[in-house]
NUKOL-599068 format. One record per residue: y, z, x negated of N, C-alpha, C in turn. Coordinates in pm, whole numbers, padded with zeros to 5 digits, always signed. Layout:
BEGIN
YZXYZXYZX;...
//
This chain:
BEGIN
-00847-00757+04485-00816-00656+04386-00936-00623+04298;-01053-00682+04327-01171-00659+04245-01174-00752+04124;-01279-00740+04044-01290-00822+03923-01310-00969+03955;-01385-00999+04062-01408-01140+04098-01279-01211+04136;-01200-01158+04229-01074-01228+04262-00981-01244+04141;-00974-01141+04057-00887-01151+03940-00934-01262+03846;-01065-01273+03828-01118-01378+03741-01093-01516+03799;-01111-01530+03931-01087-01658+03997-00939-01697+03984;-00850-01601+04008-00707-01629+03998-00669-01671+03856;-00721-01600+03757-00689-01632+03618-00734-01774+03583;-00854-01809+03627-00905-01943+03600-00825-02050+03671;-00788-02025+03797-00710-02122+03873-00573-02144+03812;-00508-02035+03770-00374-02047+03712-00378-02118+03577;-00480-02088+03497-00493-02155+03368-00516-02305+03387;-00602-02338+03483-00630-02479+03511-00505-02549+03562;-00433-02484+03653-00312-02544+03710-00210-02575+03601;-00185-02478+03515-00086-02498+03409-00129-02606+03311;-00259-02613+03283-00309-02714+03191-00298-02854+03248;-00286-02864+03381-00279-02995+03446-00142-03023+03509;-00041-02953+03461+00095-02986+03499+00146-02924+03627;+00076-02826+03683+00124-02756+03801+00198-02629+03761;+00311-02604+03822+00382-02479+03801+00330-02376+03901;+00297-02257+03853+00252-02150+03942+00377-02083+04000;+00404-02110+04127+00527-02062+04189+00518-01915+04229;+00399-01870+04266+00383-01732+04313+00241-01687+04287;+00226-01568+04233+00094-01507+04213+00104-01364+04263;+00035-01334+04373+00049-01202+04434-00084-01159+04494;-00115-01029+04491-00238-00980+04553-00225-00976+04705;-00339-00982+04772-00338-00955+04916-00289-00811+04936;-00210-00788+05039-00168-00650+05067-00287-00567+05117;-00276-00435+05112-00389-00350+05150-00422-00353+05298;-00329-00397+05383-00355-00404+05527-00315-00540+05581;-00383-00583+05687-00351-00712+05748-00210-00713+05805;-00162-00598+05849-00029-00590+05907+00079-00628+05807;+00048-00615+05678+00146-00648+05574+00137-00793+05529;+00040-00869+05580+00023-01008+05537+00140-01099+05572;+00204-01085+05690+00315-01176+05721+00424-01180+05614;+00452-01067+05549+00555-01066+05445+00514-01154+05327;+00386-01147+05290+00337-01232+05181+00345-01380+05222;+00306-01409+05345+00308-01548+05392+00451-01601+05400;+00546-01516+05436+00686-01558+05436+00731-01596+05295;+00689-01519+05197+00723-01550+05059+00663-01683+05016;+00539-01708+05060+00473-01835+05029+00548-01951+05093;+00587-01934+05220+00659-02039+05290+00792-02069+05221;+00857-01967+05170+00986-01986+05105+00974-02069+04977;+00860-02061+04911+00841-02136+04787+00807-02284+04812;+00767-02316+04935+00731-02455+04971+00632-02514+04871;+00529-02438+04842+00431-02482+04744+00349-02600+04795;+00303-02682+04703+00217-02796+04736+00074-02750+04761;+00031-02649+04686-00106-02597+04696-00099-02446+04717;-00172-02396+04816-00181-02253+04841-00328-02215+04837;-00364-02121+04749-00502-02079+04734-00513-01928+04747;-00621-01883+04807-00644-01740+04822-00788-01705+04791;-00808-01583+04739-00944-01537+04711-00953-01387+04733;-01053-01347+04809-01077-01207+04837-01207-01194+04914;-01227-01081+04977-01343-01066+05065-01327-01155+05187;-01437-01180+05256-01435-01270+05372-01327-01232+05472;-01321-01105+05511-01225-01063+05613-01082-01086+05565;-01056-01062+05437-00921-01080+05383-00884-01228+05380;-00978-01313+05339-00951-01457+05338-00925-01510+05478;-01003-01464+05575-00985-01506+05713-00848-01463+05765;-00811-01339+05737-00680-01289+05782-00567-01367+05718;-00580-01398+05590-00479-01474+05518-00466-01615+05577;-00580-01679+05599-00578-01814+05656-00515-01814+05794;-00548-01713+05875-00490-01703+06009-00338-01691+06003;-00288-01609+05913-00144-01592+05901-00074-01719+05852;-00140-01792+05762-00083-01920+05718-00068-02015+05835;-00168-02018+05922-00162-02107+06039-00056-02059+06139;-00054-01930+06166+00042-01878+06264+00186-01900+06217;+00209-01891+06087+00343-01913+06032+00375-02062+06023;+00271-02146+06031+00294-02290+06020+00327-02335+05879;+00268-02267+05780+00292-02305+05641+00238-02446+05618;+00326-02531+05568+00288-02670+05544+00275-02692+05394;+00155-02724+05352+00127-02754+05212+00025-02867+05209;+00022-02940+05099-00076-03048+05090-00217-02992+05093;-00236-02875+05029-00369-02813+05024-00358-02667+05062;-00442-02624+05154-00460-02482+05187-00606-02450+05160;-00631-02356+05072-00769-02324+05038-00793-02177+05019;-00910-02131+05061-00956-01995+05032-01105-02003+04999;-01150-01909+04918-01290-01910+04876-01384-01900+04996;-01348-01821+05095-01436-01800+05211-01448-01922+05301;-01366-02023+05279-01374-02143+05364-01509-02212+05354;-01586-02183+05249-01713-02252+05230-01827-02195+05312;-01806-02083+05382-01914-02024+05460-01885-02035+05610;-01991-02047+05687-01979-02071+05830-01901-01962+05905;-01914-01833+05870-01836-01731+05941-01685-01752+05935;-01637-01825+05836-01494-01857+05829-01453-01938+05950;-01528-02040+05980-01501-02125+06097-01524-02047+06226;-01628-01967+06229-01657-01889+06350-01543-01793+06383;-01481-01737+06281-01373-01641+06302-01242-01708+06341;-01217-01828+06288-01087-01893+06306-01086-02004+06410;-01202-02055+06444-01205-02167+06539-01126-02285+06484;-01042-02343+06568-00965-02460+06528-00868-02436+06415;-00830-02311+06392-00739-02281+06281-00802-02311+06145;-00935-02321+06141-01002-02350+06014-00986-02495+05972;-00947-02580+06064-00938-02723+06037-00850-02752+05916;-00903-02832+05825-00828-02874+05708-00842-02785+05587;-00884-02660+05606-00896-02570+05491-01005-02619+05396;-00979-02601+05267-01077-02637+05165-01126-02510+05096;-01240-02521+05031-01295-02408+04958-01404-02452+04863;-01435-02369+04764-01541-02401+04668-01677-02357+04720;-01776-02441+04702-01911-02409+04747-02008-02433+04632;-02101-02342+04615-02204-02360+04513-02314-02457+04558;-02327-02475+04690-02433-02562+04742-02404-02595+04887;-02440-02717+04926-02436-02759+05066-02559-02841+05097;-02602-02835+05220-02722-02909+05260-02705-03059+05239;-02580-03107+05247-02554-03249+05230-02567-03297+05087;-02573-03206+04990-02591-03245+04850-02740-03263+04823;-02786-03384+04828-02931-03412+04824-02978-03433+04681;-02998-03321+04610-03052-03328+04474-03202-03356+04480;-03254-03418+04375-03397-03443+04366-03459-03334+04278;-03526-03236+04338-03574-03120+04262-03696-03150+04175;-03696-03088+04057-03814-03092+03970-03915-02986+04013;-03865-02877+04069-03952-02770+04118-03899-02722+04253;-03988-02664+04334-03945-02605+04460-03921-02707+04569;-03872-02659+04684-03852-02746+04800-03730-02836+04784;-03725-02939+04865-03603-03018+04875-03501-02939+04957;-03377-02986+04957-03276-02920+05038-03312-02918+05184;-03364-03031+05235-03402-03039+05376-03513-02941+05409;-03609-02927+05319-03718-02833+05343-03668-02689+05342;-03579-02658+05250-03523-02523+05245-03447-02491+05373;-03364-02586+05420-03287-02564+05542-03380-02543+05661;-03484-02625+05671-03578-02614+05783-03649-02478+05782;-03692-02433+05664-03761-02305+05655-03666-02188+05685;-03544-02200+05638-03446-02095+05662-03414-02084+05811;-03395-02198+05875-03368-02198+06020-03484-02136+06097;-03605-02170+06057-03723-02117+06126-03732-01965+06111;-03695-01917+05991-03708-01775+05962-03594-01692+06020;-03470-01745+06013-03353-01666+06050-03276-01718+06171;-03312-01835+06221-03249-01887+06341-03108-01939+06323;-03069-01969+06200-02936-02024+06173-02941-02102+06043;-02846-02193+06020-02846-02269+05895-02799-02183+05779;-02845-02212+05657-02805-02131+05542-02671-02175+05485;-02592-02078+05437-02475-02108+05355-02516-02094+05209;-02423-02126+05119-02462-02132+04979-02513-02001+04918;-02469-01880+04964-02527-01760+04903-02678-01751+04921;-02729-01796+05035-02874-01793+05056-02944-01891+04964;-02887-02010+04950-02946-02109+04860-02942-02060+04716;-02833-01995+04680-02816-01942+04544-02925-01839+04514;-02950-01750+04608-03051-01647+04589-03191-01707+04576;-03221-01805+04660-03353-01867+04656-03372-01942+04524;-03268-02015+04482-03275-02090+04357-03292-01997+04237;-03230-01880+04242-03247-01782+04134-03394-01743+04121;-03460-01729+04234-03603-01699+04232-03685-01811+04170;-03649-01935+04202-03719-02049+04143-03702-02053+03991;-03580-02026+03944-03553-02028+03801-03627-01913+03732;-03625-01795+03794-03697-01681+03737-03846-01711+03725;-03903-01772+03828-04045-01807+03826-04073-01907+03713;-03985-02007+03699-04005-02107+03593-04000-02043+03455;-03910-01946+03437-03900-01877+03308-04025-01795+03279;-04076-01725+03380-04198-01645+03362-04316-01735+03326;-04328-01847+03395-04439-01939+03368-04433-01993+03226;-04312-02023+03178-04298-02078+03043-04314-01970+02936;-04265-01850+02965-04273-01742+02866-04412-01678+02862;-04479-01675+02975-04610-01612+02981-04605-01461+02970;-04487-01403+02993-04469-01259+02982-04344-01220+03061;-04331-01089+03088-04211-01038+03154-04115-00974+03056;-04139-00991+02927-04051-00935+02826-03914-01000+02829;-03810-00919+02818-03673-00969+02829-03642-01079+02727;-03676-01056+02602-03642-01152+02497-03710-01286+02521;-03837-01282+02560-03910-01406+02584-03855-01480+02705;-03820-01405+02809-03762-01468+02929-03626-01530+02898;-03546-01459+02817-03415-01512+02780-03430-01640+02698;-03527-01644+02609-03551-01763+02529-03598-01879+02616;-03682-01848+02715-03729-01952+02806-03614-02008+02887;-03524-01921+02932-03408-01966+03010-03317-02055+02925;-03301-02018+02797-03215-02095+02708-03268-02237+02688;-03400-02252+02693-03460-02383+02673-03481-02461+02803;-03455-02396+02914-03484-02456+03045-03375-02556+03084;-03416-02671+03127-03324-02771+03178-03395-02849+03288;-03360-02819+03412-03426-02882+03525-03334-02880+03648;-03385-02937+03756-03308-02944+03881-03389-02884+03994;-03324-02799+04073-03380-02750+04199-03300-02810+04313;-03335-02777+04436-03255-02825+04550-03112-02776+04542;-03088-02673+04460-02955-02613+04443-02871-02690+04341;-02937-02776+04263-02866-02854+04162-02925-02832+04025;-02852-02876+03923-02902-02870+03786-02889-02730+03728;-02981-02697+03637-02976-02570+03563-02983-02600+03415;-02882-02549+03343-02881-02560+03197-02782-02458+03143;-02824-02383+03042-02737-02283+02981-02671-02339+02856;-02543-02308+02837-02472-02348+02716-02527-02268+02599;-02569-02334+02492-02631-02263+02380-02542-02155+02317;-02414-02184+02306-02326-02092+02235-02293-01966+02315;-02283-01981+02447-02236-01869+02529-02339-01816+02627;-02439-01895+02660-02534-01856+02763-02482-01876+02904;-02361-01933+02916-02303-01958+03048-02372-02076+03114;-02370-02077+03247-02429-02187+03322-02346-02313+03300;-02411-02417+03249-02341-02542+03218-02394-02660+03297;-02508-02643+03362-02567-02756+03433-02522-02769+03576;-02499-02656+03642-02466-02658+03784-02324-02708+03807;-02306-02786+03912-02176-02843+03945-02123-02784+04075;-02001-02734+04071-01939-02678+04190-01898-02789+04287;-01908-02761+04415-01865-02855+04519-01736-02804+04582;-01659-02895+04639-01544-02859+04721-01570-02910+04863;-01550-02823+04960-01572-02861+05100-01441-02850+05177;-01434-02923+05287-01318-02916+05376-01368-02919+05521;-01304-02838+05605-01337-02840+05748-01265-02958+05811;-01343-03050+05867-01290-03171+05928-01354-03189+06065;-01270-03185+06169-01316-03204+06307-01431-03109+06339;-01417-02985+06295-01513-02881+06328-01637-02878+06242;-01647-02968+06144-01765-02972+06057-01723-02951+05912;-01809-02889+05835-01784-02867+05693-01836-02987+05615;-01747-03053+05541-01782-03174+05468-01760-03157+05319;-01852-03207+05239-01832-03212+05094-01728-03320+05065;-01623-03284+04991-01520-03383+04956-01509-03403+04805;-01581-03323+04727-01581-03338+04582-01707-03274+04526;-01770-03336+04424-01729-03454+04349-01757-03584+04425;-01696-03693+04382-01711-03820+04455-01856-03864+04474;-01940-03838+04374-02079-03883+04383-02156-03815+04494;-02112-03696+04537-02181-03622+04641-02099-03610+04770;-01980-03666+04771-01888-03649+04883-01944-03710+05012;-01929-03635+05121-01967-03683+05254-01847-03744+05326;-01727-03712+05279-01604-03762+05340-01493-03750+05237;-01387-03832+05249-01273-03815+05158-01191-03692+05195;-01127-03634+05095-01037-03522+05118-00920-03568+05203;-00887-03492+05306-00777-03528+05394-00652-03449+05353;-00548-03522+05316-00420-03462+05276-00306-03528+05351;-00205-03451+05393-00206-03306+05388-00303-03246+05488;-00332-03119+05473-00428-03055+05563-00369-03052+05704;-00458-03051+05804-00413-03044+05942-00345-02910+05966;-00247-02907+06054-00177-02781+06081-00176-02754+06231;
//
């Protein structure tokens, strides 16, 4: 019900329609988990090929659990939270087959122009926190690298100079490419990944150049 889920839904529906998919059902998560079965029943009745969900971690986990308990069969079952390790920890075997979007994975071995390699970042993170990093941690660290690069190029902390430095910046960190679109200032260099839980492990399945495994369809049930 927040701005992020609404934006994700709008983008997904626009993309689906542009590529020949009919949007069979668009509905918000209910306010309580107890009301989720009714939504899942509606989804099952539509026999959709693709089922996608987006919300907070707990809501995505609850939604995914109900899809499994109801035995909803679709070629693709995906939620945004599927890309983080707590999703698997909460669902166990029920997470198998779920797909999700990830901003970064350790398996994506970019060659950085600045900062550590992905392997070095993972090793340092494990040493510091005792667990492997998910993409939000990598995203935060990479933001620091980009900010540092902008300060070094601008030679000042002034907003206008930093913004100009960012506009001219084009490089790669362990997180991937960085480049801003001139017309909008939107991130145009970074490439989103798609992951799928396969045999208890999170695997990159898209894009093909970075894939660790092929996408398995239909998803396991």
